[in-house]
Structures are given as C-alpha cells and as structure tokens.
PyMOL CGO cylinders between C-alpha atoms (Angstrom):
from pymol import cmd
from pymol.cgo import CYLINDER

trace = [
    CYLINDER, 18.95, -0.78, 1.49, 16.95, -2.15, 4.30, 0.3, 1, 1, 1, 1, 1, 1,
    CYLINDER, 16.95, -2.15, 4.30, 14.14, -0.65, 6.18, 0.3, 1, 1, 1, 1, 1, 1,
    CYLINDER, 14.14, -0.65, 6.18, 12.85, -0.96, 9.63, 0.3, 1, 1, 1, 1, 1, 1,
    CYLINDER, 12.85, -0.96, 9.63, 9.46, 0.00, 11.03, 0.3, 1, 1, 1, 1, 1, 1,
    CYLINDER, 9.46, 0.00, 11.03, 9.22, 2.34, 14.23, 0.3, 1, 1, 1, 1, 1, 1,
    CYLINDER, 9.22, 2.34, 14.23, 7.50, 0.27, 16.76, 0.3, 1, 1, 1, 1, 1, 1,
    CYLINDER, 7.50, 0.27, 16.76, 5.52, 3.39, 18.09, 0.3, 1, 1, 1, 1, 1, 1,
    CYLINDER, 5.52, 3.39, 18.09, 4.28, 5.20, 14.92, 0.3, 1, 1, 1, 1, 1, 1,
    CYLINDER, 4.28, 5.20, 14.92, 4.94, 2.50, 12.18, 0.3, 1, 1, 1, 1, 1, 1,
    CYLINDER, 4.94, 2.50, 12.18, 6.88, 4.88, 10.06, 0.3, 1, 1, 1, 1, 1, 1,
    CYLINDER, 6.88, 4.88, 10.06, 9.77, 3.47, 8.26, 0.3, 1, 1, 1, 1, 1, 1,
    CYLINDER, 9.77, 3.47, 8.26, 13.41, 4.13, 8.43, 0.3, 1, 1, 1, 1, 1, 1,
    CYLINDER, 13.41, 4.13, 8.43, 15.91, 3.32, 5.63, 0.3, 1, 1, 1, 1, 1, 1,
    CYLINDER, 15.91, 3.32, 5.63, 19.53, 2.39, 6.28, 0.3, 1, 1, 1, 1, 1, 1,
    CYLINDER, 19.53, 2.39, 6.28, 22.33, 0.76, 4.25, 0.3, 1, 1, 1, 1, 1, 1,
    CYLINDER, 22.33, 0.76, 4.25, 22.92, -2.50, 5.72, 0.3, 1, 1, 1, 1, 1, 1,
    CYLINDER, 22.92, -2.50, 5.72, 26.16, -3.28, 3.72, 0.3, 1, 1, 1, 1, 1, 1,
    CYLINDER, 26.16, -3.28, 3.72, 27.99, -0.76, 6.36, 0.3, 1, 1, 1, 1, 1, 1,
    CYLINDER, 27.99, -0.76, 6.36, 27.43, -2.96, 9.22, 0.3, 1, 1, 1, 1, 1, 1,
    CYLINDER, 27.43, -2.96, 9.22, 28.34, -6.56, 10.09, 0.3, 1, 1, 1, 1, 1, 1,
    CYLINDER, 28.34, -6.56, 10.09, 26.09, -9.62, 11.15, 0.3, 1, 1, 1, 1, 1, 1,
    CYLINDER, 26.09, -9.62, 11.15, 25.27, -9.61, 14.80, 0.3, 1, 1, 1, 1, 1, 1,
    CYLINDER, 25.27, -9.61, 14.80, 25.81, -6.04, 15.24, 0.3, 1, 1, 1, 1, 1, 1,
    CYLINDER, 25.81, -6.04, 15.24, 23.23, -3.82, 17.12, 0.3, 1, 1, 1, 1, 1, 1,
    CYLINDER, 23.23, -3.82, 17.12, 21.94, -0.58, 15.75, 0.3, 1, 1, 1, 1, 1, 1,
    CYLINDER, 21.94, -0.58, 15.75, 20.08, 2.11, 17.37, 0.3, 1, 1, 1, 1, 1, 1,
    CYLINDER, 20.08, 2.11, 17.37, 17.61, 4.25, 15.72, 0.3, 1, 1, 1, 1, 1, 1,
    CYLINDER, 17.61, 4.25, 15.72, 15.58, 7.36, 16.49, 0.3, 1, 1, 1, 1, 1, 1,
    CYLINDER, 15.58, 7.36, 16.49, 12.34, 7.80, 14.57, 0.3, 1, 1, 1, 1, 1, 1,
    CYLINDER, 12.34, 7.80, 14.57, 12.17, 11.19, 12.92, 0.3, 1, 1, 1, 1, 1, 1,
    CYLINDER, 12.17, 11.19, 12.92, 8.17, 11.43, 13.27, 0.3, 1, 1, 1, 1, 1, 1,
    CYLINDER, 8.17, 11.43, 13.27, 7.74, 10.55, 17.02, 0.3, 1, 1, 1, 1, 1, 1,
    CYLINDER, 7.74, 10.55, 17.02, 11.33, 10.64, 18.45, 0.3, 1, 1, 1, 1, 1, 1,
    CYLINDER, 11.33, 10.64, 18.45, 11.13, 6.90, 19.73, 0.3, 1, 1, 1, 1, 1, 1,
    CYLINDER, 11.13, 6.90, 19.73, 14.50, 5.14, 20.19, 0.3, 1, 1, 1, 1, 1, 1,
    CYLINDER, 14.50, 5.14, 20.19, 14.79, 1.40, 19.43, 0.3, 1, 1, 1, 1, 1, 1,
    CYLINDER, 14.79, 1.40, 19.43, 17.41, -1.12, 18.51, 0.3, 1, 1, 1, 1, 1, 1,
    CYLINDER, 17.41, -1.12, 18.51, 17.72, -3.84, 16.20, 0.3, 1, 1, 1, 1, 1, 1,
    CYLINDER, 17.72, -3.84, 16.20, 20.38, -6.60, 15.82, 0.3, 1, 1, 1, 1, 1, 1,
    CYLINDER, 20.38, -6.60, 15.82, 21.59, -7.47, 12.07, 0.3, 1, 1, 1, 1, 1, 1,
    CYLINDER, 21.59, -7.47, 12.07, 21.97, -10.91, 10.99, 0.3, 1, 1, 1, 1, 1, 1,
    CYLINDER, 21.97, -10.91, 10.99, 20.28, -14.33, 10.84, 0.3, 1, 1, 1, 1, 1, 1,
    CYLINDER, 20.28, -14.33, 10.84, 17.72, -14.93, 13.50, 0.3, 1, 1, 1, 1, 1, 1,
    CYLINDER, 17.72, -14.93, 13.50, 18.37, -17.70, 16.06, 0.3, 1, 1, 1, 1, 1, 1,
    CYLINDER, 18.37, -17.70, 16.06, 15.04, -18.94, 15.35, 0.3, 1, 1, 1, 1, 1, 1,
    CYLINDER, 15.04, -18.94, 15.35, 15.22, -19.47, 11.67, 0.3, 1, 1, 1, 1, 1, 1,
    CYLINDER, 15.22, -19.47, 11.67, 18.12, -20.50, 9.27, 0.3, 1, 1, 1, 1, 1, 1,
    CYLINDER, 18.12, -20.50, 9.27, 17.72, -17.62, 6.96, 0.3, 1, 1, 1, 1, 1, 1,
    CYLINDER, 17.72, -17.62, 6.96, 16.01, -14.42, 6.76, 0.3, 1, 1, 1, 1, 1, 1,
    CYLINDER, 16.01, -14.42, 6.76, 13.08, -13.90, 4.73, 0.3, 1, 1, 1, 1, 1, 1,
    CYLINDER, 13.08, -13.90, 4.73, 13.36, -11.28, 2.12, 0.3, 1, 1, 1, 1, 1, 1,
    CYLINDER, 13.36, -11.28, 2.12, 10.33, -9.18, 1.09, 0.3, 1, 1, 1, 1, 1, 1,
    CYLINDER, 10.33, -9.18, 1.09, 9.51, -9.84, -2.53, 0.3, 1, 1, 1, 1, 1, 1,
    CYLINDER, 9.51, -9.84, -2.53, 6.75, -7.99, -4.08, 0.3, 1, 1, 1, 1, 1, 1,
    CYLINDER, 6.75, -7.99, -4.08, 5.01, -10.05, -6.82, 0.3, 1, 1, 1, 1, 1, 1,
    CYLINDER, 5.01, -10.05, -6.82, 2.72, -8.04, -9.06, 0.3, 1, 1, 1, 1, 1, 1,
    CYLINDER, 2.72, -8.04, -9.06, 0.89, -11.18, -10.11, 0.3, 1, 1, 1, 1, 1, 1,
    CYLINDER, 0.89, -11.18, -10.11, 0.27, -12.35, -6.25, 0.3, 1, 1, 1, 1, 1, 1,
    CYLINDER, 0.27, -12.35, -6.25, -3.56, -12.92, -5.70, 0.3, 1, 1, 1, 1, 1, 1,
    CYLINDER, -3.56, -12.92, -5.70, -4.12, -12.26, -9.55, 0.3, 1, 1, 1, 1, 1, 1,
    CYLINDER, -4.12, -12.26, -9.55, -6.03, -15.58, -9.97, 0.3, 1, 1, 1, 1, 1, 1,
    CYLINDER, -6.03, -15.58, -9.97, -8.36, -14.42, -7.26, 0.3, 1, 1, 1, 1, 1, 1,
    CYLINDER, -8.36, -14.42, -7.26, -9.87, -10.87, -7.42, 0.3, 1, 1, 1, 1, 1, 1,
    CYLINDER, -9.87, -10.87, -7.42, -6.76, -8.97, -8.60, 0.3, 1, 1, 1, 1, 1, 1,
    CYLINDER, -6.76, -8.97, -8.60, -4.54, -6.26, -6.95, 0.3, 1, 1, 1, 1, 1, 1,
    CYLINDER, -4.54, -6.26, -6.95, -3.56, -2.79, -6.89, 0.3, 1, 1, 1, 1, 1, 1,
    CYLINDER, -3.56, -2.79, -6.89, 0.12, -1.75, -7.46, 0.3, 1, 1, 1, 1, 1, 1,
    CYLINDER, 0.12, -1.75, -7.46, 1.14, 1.38, -5.28, 0.3, 1, 1, 1, 1, 1, 1,
    CYLINDER, 1.14, 1.38, -5.28, 3.92, 3.02, -7.24, 0.3, 1, 1, 1, 1, 1, 1,
    CYLINDER, 3.92, 3.02, -7.24, 6.91, 3.99, -5.36, 0.3, 1, 1, 1, 1, 1, 1,
    CYLINDER, 6.91, 3.99, -5.36, 7.50, 7.57, -4.75, 0.3, 1, 1, 1, 1, 1, 1,
    CYLINDER, 7.50, 7.57, -4.75, 9.28, 10.11, -2.47, 0.3, 1, 1, 1, 1, 1, 1,
    CYLINDER, 9.28, 10.11, -2.47, 6.54, 9.13, 0.33, 0.3, 1, 1, 1, 1, 1, 1,
    CYLINDER, 6.54, 9.13, 0.33, 6.73, 5.37, 0.23, 0.3, 1, 1, 1, 1, 1, 1,
    CYLINDER, 6.73, 5.37, 0.23, 7.86, 2.13, -1.46, 0.3, 1, 1, 1, 1, 1, 1,
    CYLINDER, 7.86, 2.13, -1.46, 6.23, 0.09, -3.84, 0.3, 1, 1, 1, 1, 1, 1,
    CYLINDER, 6.23, 0.09, -3.84, 3.35, -1.97, -2.45, 0.3, 1, 1, 1, 1, 1, 1,
    CYLINDER, 3.35, -1.97, -2.45, 1.06, -4.73, -3.93, 0.3, 1, 1, 1, 1, 1, 1,
    CYLINDER, 1.06, -4.73, -3.93, -2.31, -4.73, -2.07, 0.3, 1, 1, 1, 1, 1, 1,
    CYLINDER, -2.31, -4.73, -2.07, -4.67, -7.73, -2.96, 0.3, 1, 1, 1, 1, 1, 1,
    CYLINDER, -4.67, -7.73, -2.96, -8.24, -7.10, -3.67, 0.3, 1, 1, 1, 1, 1, 1,
    CYLINDER, -8.24, -7.10, -3.67, -11.28, -9.01, -2.39, 0.3, 1, 1, 1, 1, 1, 1,
    CYLINDER, -11.28, -9.01, -2.39, -14.93, -9.36, -3.28, 0.3, 1, 1, 1, 1, 1, 1,
    CYLINDER, -14.93, -9.36, -3.28, -17.03, -6.25, -2.12, 0.3, 1, 1, 1, 1, 1, 1,
    CYLINDER, -17.03, -6.25, -2.12, -15.77, -2.75, -1.04, 0.3, 1, 1, 1, 1, 1, 1,
    CYLINDER, -15.77, -2.75, -1.04, -11.87, -2.25, -0.93, 0.3, 1, 1, 1, 1, 1, 1,
    CYLINDER, -11.87, -2.25, -0.93, -11.43, 1.20, 1.04, 0.3, 1, 1, 1, 1, 1, 1,
    CYLINDER, -11.43, 1.20, 1.04, -8.08, 2.59, 0.28, 0.3, 1, 1, 1, 1, 1, 1,
    CYLINDER, -8.08, 2.59, 0.28, -6.40, 5.37, 2.53, 0.3, 1, 1, 1, 1, 1, 1,
    CYLINDER, -6.40, 5.37, 2.53, -3.39, 6.22, 4.43, 0.3, 1, 1, 1, 1, 1, 1,
    CYLINDER, -3.39, 6.22, 4.43, -2.46, 3.80, 7.24, 0.3, 1, 1, 1, 1, 1, 1,
    CYLINDER, -2.46, 3.80, 7.24, -2.55, 5.39, 10.57, 0.3, 1, 1, 1, 1, 1, 1,
    CYLINDER, -2.55, 5.39, 10.57, -3.07, 3.70, 13.97, 0.3, 1, 1, 1, 1, 1, 1,
    CYLINDER, -3.07, 3.70, 13.97, -6.70, 3.04, 14.76, 0.3, 1, 1, 1, 1, 1, 1,
    CYLINDER, -6.70, 3.04, 14.76, -7.81, 3.40, 11.17, 0.3, 1, 1, 1, 1, 1, 1,
    CYLINDER, -7.81, 3.40, 11.17, -10.29, 0.46, 10.20, 0.3, 1, 1, 1, 1, 1, 1,
    CYLINDER, -10.29, 0.46, 10.20, -9.94, 0.52, 6.48, 0.3, 1, 1, 1, 1, 1, 1,
    CYLINDER, -9.94, 0.52, 6.48, -9.34, -2.79, 4.87, 0.3, 1, 1, 1, 1, 1, 1,
    CYLINDER, -9.34, -2.79, 4.87, -6.65, -1.56, 2.14, 0.3, 1, 1, 1, 1, 1, 1,
    CYLINDER, -6.65, -1.56, 2.14, -4.31, 0.72, 3.92, 0.3, 1, 1, 1, 1, 1, 1,
    CYLINDER, -4.31, 0.72, 3.92, -1.43, 2.17, 2.02, 0.3, 1, 1, 1, 1, 1, 1,
    CYLINDER, -1.43, 2.17, 2.02, 1.78, 2.71, 4.12, 0.3, 1, 1, 1, 1, 1, 1,
    CYLINDER, 1.78, 2.71, 4.12, 2.70, 6.24, 3.26, 0.3, 1, 1, 1, 1, 1, 1,
    CYLINDER, 2.70, 6.24, 3.26, 3.44, 9.59, 4.84, 0.3, 1, 1, 1, 1, 1, 1,
    CYLINDER, 3.44, 9.59, 4.84, 1.93, 11.49, 1.87, 0.3, 1, 1, 1, 1, 1, 1,
    CYLINDER, 1.93, 11.49, 1.87, -0.26, 14.12, 3.66, 0.3, 1, 1, 1, 1, 1, 1,
    CYLINDER, -0.26, 14.12, 3.66, -2.34, 14.48, 0.50, 0.3, 1, 1, 1, 1, 1, 1,
    CYLINDER, -2.34, 14.48, 0.50, -3.73, 10.92, 1.05, 0.3, 1, 1, 1, 1, 1, 1,
    CYLINDER, -3.73, 10.92, 1.05, -6.58, 10.94, 3.46, 0.3, 1, 1, 1, 1, 1, 1,
    CYLINDER, -6.58, 10.94, 3.46, -7.20, 8.25, 5.84, 0.3, 1, 1, 1, 1, 1, 1,
    CYLINDER, -7.20, 8.25, 5.84, -10.27, 7.06, 3.75, 0.3, 1, 1, 1, 1, 1, 1,
    CYLINDER, -10.27, 7.06, 3.75, -9.75, 8.35, 0.39, 0.3, 1, 1, 1, 1, 1, 1,
    CYLINDER, -9.75, 8.35, 0.39, -11.26, 6.12, -2.28, 0.3, 1, 1, 1, 1, 1, 1,
    CYLINDER, -11.26, 6.12, -2.28, -13.23, 2.74, -2.54, 0.3, 1, 1, 1, 1, 1, 1,
    CYLINDER, -13.23, 2.74, -2.54, -12.86, 0.02, -5.46, 0.3, 1, 1, 1, 1, 1, 1,
    CYLINDER, -12.86, 0.02, -5.46, -15.81, -2.39, -5.28, 0.3, 1, 1, 1, 1, 1, 1,
    CYLINDER, -15.81, -2.39, -5.28, -15.16, -5.85, -6.80, 0.3, 1, 1, 1, 1, 1, 1,
    CYLINDER, -15.16, -5.85, -6.80, -18.25, -7.68, -7.93, 0.3, 1, 1, 1, 1, 1, 1,
    CYLINDER, -18.25, -7.68, -7.93, -19.40, -10.09, -10.52, 0.3, 1, 1, 1, 1, 1, 1,
    CYLINDER, -19.40, -10.09, -10.52, -21.79, -8.96, -13.51, 0.3, 1, 1, 1, 1, 1, 1,
    CYLINDER, -21.79, -8.96, -13.51, -24.60, -11.19, -14.82, 0.3, 1, 1, 1, 1, 1, 1,
    CYLINDER, -24.60, -11.19, -14.82, -22.16, -13.25, -16.89, 0.3, 1, 1, 1, 1, 1, 1,
    CYLINDER, -22.16, -13.25, -16.89, -20.00, -13.99, -13.91, 0.3, 1, 1, 1, 1, 1, 1,
    CYLINDER, -20.00, -13.99, -13.91, -17.22, -11.78, -14.85, 0.3, 1, 1, 1, 1, 1, 1,
    CYLINDER, -17.22, -11.78, -14.85, -15.39, -9.79, -12.44, 0.3, 1, 1, 1, 1, 1, 1,
    CYLINDER, -15.39, -9.79, -12.44, -16.10, -5.86, -12.46, 0.3, 1, 1, 1, 1, 1, 1,
    CYLINDER, -16.10, -5.86, -12.46, -14.21, -3.17, -10.66, 0.3, 1, 1, 1, 1, 1, 1,
    CYLINDER, -14.21, -3.17, -10.66, -15.96, 0.05, -9.81, 0.3, 1, 1, 1, 1, 1, 1,
    CYLINDER, -15.96, 0.05, -9.81, -14.06, 3.12, -8.36, 0.3, 1, 1, 1, 1, 1, 1,
    CYLINDER, -14.06, 3.12, -8.36, -15.64, 5.93, -6.35, 0.3, 1, 1, 1, 1, 1, 1,
    CYLINDER, -15.64, 5.93, -6.35, -14.37, 8.62, -4.28, 0.3, 1, 1, 1, 1, 1, 1,
    CYLINDER, -14.37, 8.62, -4.28, -14.74, 8.07, -0.29, 0.3, 1, 1, 1, 1, 1, 1,
    CYLINDER, -14.74, 8.07, -0.29, -15.21, 11.28, -0.41, 0.3, 1, 1, 1, 1, 1, 1,
    CYLINDER, -15.21, 11.28, -0.41, -11.75, 12.68, 0.11, 0.3, 1, 1, 1, 1, 1, 1,
    CYLINDER, -11.75, 12.68, 0.11, -10.45, 16.33, 0.72, 0.3, 1, 1, 1, 1, 1, 1,
    CYLINDER, -10.45, 16.33, 0.72, -8.03, 16.21, -2.16, 0.3, 1, 1, 1, 1, 1, 1,
    CYLINDER, -8.03, 16.21, -2.16, -10.03, 14.14, -4.61, 0.3, 1, 1, 1, 1, 1, 1,
    CYLINDER, -10.03, 14.14, -4.61, -9.61, 10.88, -6.58, 0.3, 1, 1, 1, 1, 1, 1,
    CYLINDER, -9.61, 10.88, -6.58, -8.45, 11.11, -10.30, 0.3, 1, 1, 1, 1, 1, 1,
    CYLINDER, -8.45, 11.11, -10.30, -8.99, 8.43, -12.78, 0.3, 1, 1, 1, 1, 1, 1,
    CYLINDER, -8.99, 8.43, -12.78, -6.69, 8.72, -15.77, 0.3, 1, 1, 1, 1, 1, 1,
    CYLINDER, -6.69, 8.72, -15.77, -6.13, 12.43, -14.71, 0.3, 1, 1, 1, 1, 1, 1,
    CYLINDER, -6.13, 12.43, -14.71, -9.78, 13.43, -14.49, 0.3, 1, 1, 1, 1, 1, 1,
    CYLINDER, -9.78, 13.43, -14.49, -11.00, 14.14, -11.00, 0.3, 1, 1, 1, 1, 1, 1,
    CYLINDER, -11.00, 14.14, -11.00, -14.09, 12.08, -9.87, 0.3, 1, 1, 1, 1, 1, 1,
    CYLINDER, -14.09, 12.08, -9.87, -17.21, 13.90, -8.48, 0.3, 1, 1, 1, 1, 1, 1,
    CYLINDER, -17.21, 13.90, -8.48, -18.97, 12.32, -5.17, 0.3, 1, 1, 1, 1, 1, 1,
    CYLINDER, -18.97, 12.32, -5.17, -21.81, 10.80, -7.32, 0.3, 1, 1, 1, 1, 1, 1,
    CYLINDER, -21.81, 10.80, -7.32, -19.27, 9.26, -10.05, 0.3, 1, 1, 1, 1, 1, 1,
    CYLINDER, -19.27, 9.26, -10.05, -18.72, 5.48, -10.51, 0.3, 1, 1, 1, 1, 1, 1,
    CYLINDER, -18.72, 5.48, -10.51, -16.10, 4.39, -12.84, 0.3, 1, 1, 1, 1, 1, 1,
    CYLINDER, -16.10, 4.39, -12.84, -15.68, 0.78, -14.24, 0.3, 1, 1, 1, 1, 1, 1,
    CYLINDER, -15.68, 0.78, -14.24, -11.91, 0.20, -14.18, 0.3, 1, 1, 1, 1, 1, 1,
    CYLINDER, -11.91, 0.20, -14.18, -10.02, -2.34, -16.53, 0.3, 1, 1, 1, 1, 1, 1,
    CYLINDER, -10.02, -2.34, -16.53, -6.66, -3.86, -16.58, 0.3, 1, 1, 1, 1, 1, 1,
    CYLINDER, -6.66, -3.86, -16.58, -3.93, -1.19, -16.02, 0.3, 1, 1, 1, 1, 1, 1,
    CYLINDER, -3.93, -1.19, -16.02, -6.39, 1.74, -15.10, 0.3, 1, 1, 1, 1, 1, 1,
    CYLINDER, -6.39, 1.74, -15.10, -4.24, 4.45, -13.26, 0.3, 1, 1, 1, 1, 1, 1,
    CYLINDER, -4.24, 4.45, -13.26, -5.84, 5.95, -10.32, 0.3, 1, 1, 1, 1, 1, 1,
    CYLINDER, -5.84, 5.95, -10.32, -4.24, 8.94, -8.49, 0.3, 1, 1, 1, 1, 1, 1,
    CYLINDER, -4.24, 8.94, -8.49, -4.71, 9.93, -4.81, 0.3, 1, 1, 1, 1, 1, 1,
    CYLINDER, -4.71, 9.93, -4.81, -2.83, 12.77, -3.68, 0.3, 1, 1, 1, 1, 1, 1,
    CYLINDER, -2.83, 12.77, -3.68, 0.66, 12.28, -4.81, 0.3, 1, 1, 1, 1, 1, 1,
    CYLINDER, 0.66, 12.28, -4.81, 0.21, 8.48, -4.95, 0.3, 1, 1, 1, 1, 1, 1,
    CYLINDER, 0.21, 8.48, -4.95, -0.29, 6.52, -7.97, 0.3, 1, 1, 1, 1, 1, 1,
    CYLINDER, -0.29, 6.52, -7.97, -2.34, 3.07, -8.09, 0.3, 1, 1, 1, 1, 1, 1,
    CYLINDER, -2.34, 3.07, -8.09, -2.42, 0.79, -10.94, 0.3, 1, 1, 1, 1, 1, 1,
    CYLINDER, -2.42, 0.79, -10.94, -5.32, -1.89, -11.24, 0.3, 1, 1, 1, 1, 1, 1,
    CYLINDER, -5.32, -1.89, -11.24, -4.05, -5.63, -12.06, 0.3, 1, 1, 1, 1, 1, 1,
    CYLINDER, -4.05, -5.63, -12.06, -7.12, -7.61, -12.81, 0.3, 1, 1, 1, 1, 1, 1,
    CYLINDER, -7.12, -7.61, -12.81, -7.65, -11.35, -11.83, 0.3, 1, 1, 1, 1, 1, 1,
    CYLINDER, -7.65, -11.35, -11.83, -6.39, -13.97, -14.24, 0.3, 1, 1, 1, 1, 1, 1,
    CYLINDER, -6.39, -13.97, -14.24, -9.73, -15.60, -15.19, 0.3, 1, 1, 1, 1, 1, 1,
]
cmd.load_cgo(trace, "trace")
C-alpha cells in the first residue's frame, strides 16, 4: 500500500500500487477538501530509484531520544525525534507553529496538546518531563489523566495517550 498527500490540506490518501503499472498516471480526489490532483507511478527521471520511507525507532536515539506514535485508524506509525527544551505535540494543521506535529485526523487531538521537556539534571543525565498544554481532552500518562499543574518524569517505554493516539517514549542511548 502506498500513500500520497493532498497538496491542499495535507491529508493522506492510501491506494494499492500493485494494481497499476509504472508510468501510469492516477488522479485522486481528496475526501477532506475535494481537491483533485494527479500523480505518475514509477521511477523518477531525476533519480535512479525511488526512496522508500523507512521508520527507524532508534533514529536519533543517540541524541535526545524519540517518540513513537502508534498506528491506529486515524494515522500511520510515526517516529518524532526529540530535542533539548520544550517539544510541543499536537495535531498537524496548516499554519500551526508547534515543533512536534503529529500527522493525524483524530479530532480528539488538539493542535497544541502536550509538552515534553528534555533537559539535563545536575549529573548531566537526560530527563524527560511531561505536562498537559493544557488540552480540551486531557493528556494521560499510564492511563491516569494529568492535571494542569502536574509534571511527570518519564522513563524509557513510558506510554502517553492524547485523544485516541498513543505515544511511546524511546530515550537516548547514552
């Protein structure tokens, strides 16, 4: 299965590429915004091979770690690298200025939902601290809802739920 992104609203359309031949042109209509657009299947004339998207859970693990967004009915699996300071998570929409957008159509994920702060403690070890943005539907840590004033220290494998979306922390390899 392949997916293409609508050039207008950036939502994904999934299709079975095995039903078509290289060089064939396909026309899609986005279900969200009704924009029609075309793509051509096959190898690009500019490159010798197409680049396949590979999601590596350990990507950027040697730096500050990453968040794994678990695949569900609203979106595909994603790996979002973390950086020092505040990592603001939320639903990706055009014009949203958060630094860790999640590509999803899940309506229960706010455009600014939760924040994971990456910092070093006095010994120089990385710390991951979770807080709600605040959001309309709340942020859950291990099935417990966070209050606006809560600050939770995360560890490897911590499970965070925002809306119907599950996030898993992968800490850095230090």
